C-alpha positions as CSV (number, residue, x, y, z in Angstrom):
1,M,5.7,-48.4,-7.9
2,S,4.8,-44.9,-6.7
3,C,4.2,-41.9,-8.9
4,P,7.4,-40.1,-9.9
5,I,5.7,-36.7,-9.6
6,C,4.0,-36.8,-6.2
7,Q,5.8,-39.9,-4.7
8,K,2.5,-40.6,-2.9
9,R,0.1,-42.5,-5.0
10,K,0.4,-45.6,-7.2
11,A,1.5,-44.9,-10.8
12,G,-1.2,-46.3,-13.0
13,R,-1.3,-44.6,-16.4
14,F,1.4,-44.2,-18.9
15,C,2.4,-40.6,-19.5
16,P,4.0,-39.9,-22.9
17,A,5.4,-36.6,-21.7
18,K,7.3,-38.3,-18.8
19,A,7.8,-41.6,-20.8
20,E,6.8,-43.5,-17.6
21,K,3.7,-44.3,-15.5
22,I,2.2,-41.6,-13.3
23,C,-0.9,-41.5,-11.0
24,A,-4.2,-40.3,-12.4
25,V,-4.3,-37.3,-10.0
26,C,-0.9,-35.9,-11.2
27,C,-2.0,-36.6,-14.8
28,G,-5.1,-34.5,-14.3
29,S,-3.6,-31.7,-12.2
30,E,-0.3,-31.3,-14.0
31,R,-1.5,-31.9,-17.6
32,E,-0.4,-29.0,-19.9
33,I,0.9,-27.2,-16.8
34,T,4.1,-28.9,-15.8
35,L,3.8,-31.8,-18.3
36,D,4.4,-31.1,-21.9
37,C,1.6,-33.4,-23.1
38,P,1.7,-34.4,-26.8
39,S,-1.5,-33.5,-28.6
40,D,-2.3,-37.2,-29.4
41,C,-2.2,-38.3,-25.7
42,G,-5.4,-40.2,-25.1
43,Y,-5.8,-38.7,-21.6
44,L,-5.4,-35.2,-23.0
45,V,-7.8,-35.8,-25.8
46,S,-10.3,-37.2,-23.4
47,A,-9.9,-34.2,-21.0
48,H,-10.5,-31.7,-23.9
49,R,-13.5,-33.6,-25.1
50,Y,-14.9,-33.5,-21.5
51,E,-14.3,-29.8,-21.2
52,D,-16.0,-29.2,-24.5
53,Q,-19.1,-31.2,-23.4
54,H,-19.2,-29.7,-19.9
55,P,-18.4,-26.0,-20.1
56,R,-17.9,-24.2,-16.8
57,S,-20.1,-21.2,-16.1
58,L,-18.3,-18.0,-15.8
59,P,-19.1,-15.0,-13.5
60,A,-21.0,-12.3,-15.3
61,D,-18.2,-9.8,-14.7
62,T,-15.7,-11.9,-16.6
63,P,-13.8,-9.6,-19.0
64,L,-14.5,-9.9,-22.7
65,L,-17.2,-12.5,-22.0
66,D,-19.1,-11.3,-25.2
67,V,-16.1,-12.2,-27.4
68,R,-16.3,-15.6,-29.2
69,I,-13.1,-17.2,-30.5
70,P,-13.4,-20.2,-32.7
71,S,-11.8,-23.3,-31.2
72,D,-9.3,-23.7,-34.1
73,A,-8.2,-20.0,-33.9
74,I,-5.5,-20.7,-31.3
75,H,-4.0,-23.5,-33.4
76,A,-4.3,-21.6,-36.6
77,N,-2.7,-18.4,-35.1
78,G,-0.3,-19.9,-32.6
79,Q,2.8,-18.1,-33.7
80,L,1.0,-14.7,-33.7
81,L,-0.5,-15.3,-30.3
82,S,2.9,-16.4,-28.9
83,A,4.4,-13.2,-30.4
84,I,1.7,-11.1,-28.8
85,A,2.3,-12.8,-25.4
86,F,6.1,-12.1,-25.9
87,T,5.4,-8.5,-26.6
88,I,3.3,-8.2,-23.5
89,A,6.0,-10.0,-21.4
90,K,8.8,-7.8,-22.8
91,T,6.9,-4.6,-22.2
92,C,5.9,-5.7,-18.7
93,A,9.6,-6.6,-17.9
94,S,10.5,-2.9,-18.6
95,Q,7.5,-1.7,-16.5
96,P,7.8,-3.4,-13.1
97,S,4.6,-1.8,-11.9
98,A,2.5,-3.5,-14.7
99,T,-0.2,-5.9,-13.4
100,D,-2.7,-8.3,-15.0
101,P,-5.4,-5.6,-14.9
102,D,-3.1,-3.2,-16.8
103,V,-2.6,-5.9,-19.5
104,L,-6.3,-6.5,-19.6
105,A,-7.1,-2.8,-19.9
106,A,-4.6,-2.4,-22.7
107,L,-6.0,-5.4,-24.6
108,R,-9.6,-4.1,-24.1
109,A,-8.6,-0.7,-25.4
110,L,-6.9,-2.2,-28.4
111,A,-9.9,-4.5,-29.0
112,E,-12.2,-1.4,-28.9
113,T,-10.0,0.4,-31.4
114,Y,-10.2,-2.5,-33.8
115,R,-13.9,-2.8,-33.2
116,T,-14.3,0.9,-34.1
117,L,-12.1,0.5,-37.1
118,L,-14.2,-2.4,-38.4
119,S,-17.2,0.1,-38.5
120,G,-15.1,2.4,-40.8
121,I,-14.2,4.9,-38.1
122,V,-10.6,5.5,-37.3
123,Y,-10.5,6.3,-33.5
124,E,-8.0,5.0,-31.0
125,Q,-9.2,4.2,-27.5
126,L,-6.0,5.1,-25.7
127,P,-5.8,4.1,-22.0
128,A,-5.3,7.0,-19.6
129,I,-2.9,5.2,-17.2
130,P,0.7,5.4,-18.5
131,V,1.6,1.8,-18.0
132,Q,-1.5,0.7,-19.8
133,R,-0.9,3.2,-22.6
134,E,2.7,1.8,-23.0
135,L,1.3,-1.7,-23.3
136,Y,-1.3,-0.5,-25.8
137,N,1.3,1.3,-27.9
138,A,3.7,-1.7,-27.9
139,L,0.9,-4.1,-29.0
140,S,-0.4,-1.7,-31.6
141,A,3.1,-1.2,-33.1
142,F,3.7,-5.0,-33.1
143,L,0.4,-5.7,-34.8
144,T,1.0,-3.0,-37.4
145,E,4.4,-4.4,-38.1
146,A,3.1,-8.0,-38.3
147,K,0.3,-6.9,-40.7
148,Q,2.9,-5.1,-42.9
149,R,5.1,-8.1,-43.0
150,S,2.3,-10.4,-43.9
151,S,1.2,-8.2,-46.8
152,Q,4.7,-8.0,-48.3
153,P,5.3,-10.4,-51.2
154,T,7.8,-13.1,-50.5
155,F,10.3,-13.9,-53.2
156,P,12.0,-17.3,-53.6
157,A,15.6,-17.5,-52.5
158,V,18.0,-17.2,-55.4
């Protein structure tokens, strides 16, 4: 039986996302891209373990290379990160000229603003380019609103 994804190779491993057997190449190349892999899939767990044990070297000019994010931060803050991504997508949809470097510049400026704020100094690092500044302002407004919502007491429904 051939793989239902590529129609070329022999299907050899059961894919819980497709509920059928697929080939190892498609499993490896489509995992978490076009396949919605459950977190308990043995092949996914094994791939993540391998990635943890064999980190890829990154070019020295990789943006935000000095920033370390704990591995559980994405799972712990998934909703917030999704909302940030949505804010970026929504802002970029209204700004057709926005590019990945614009998003990166806005995020860098926001990170610098927060880094400065942690030292006790209130100083915004606004980007000079208008599309980057609009992204910065949208993200800043979203984060301020999210922080206010999280600090408000919640009352049980009556």
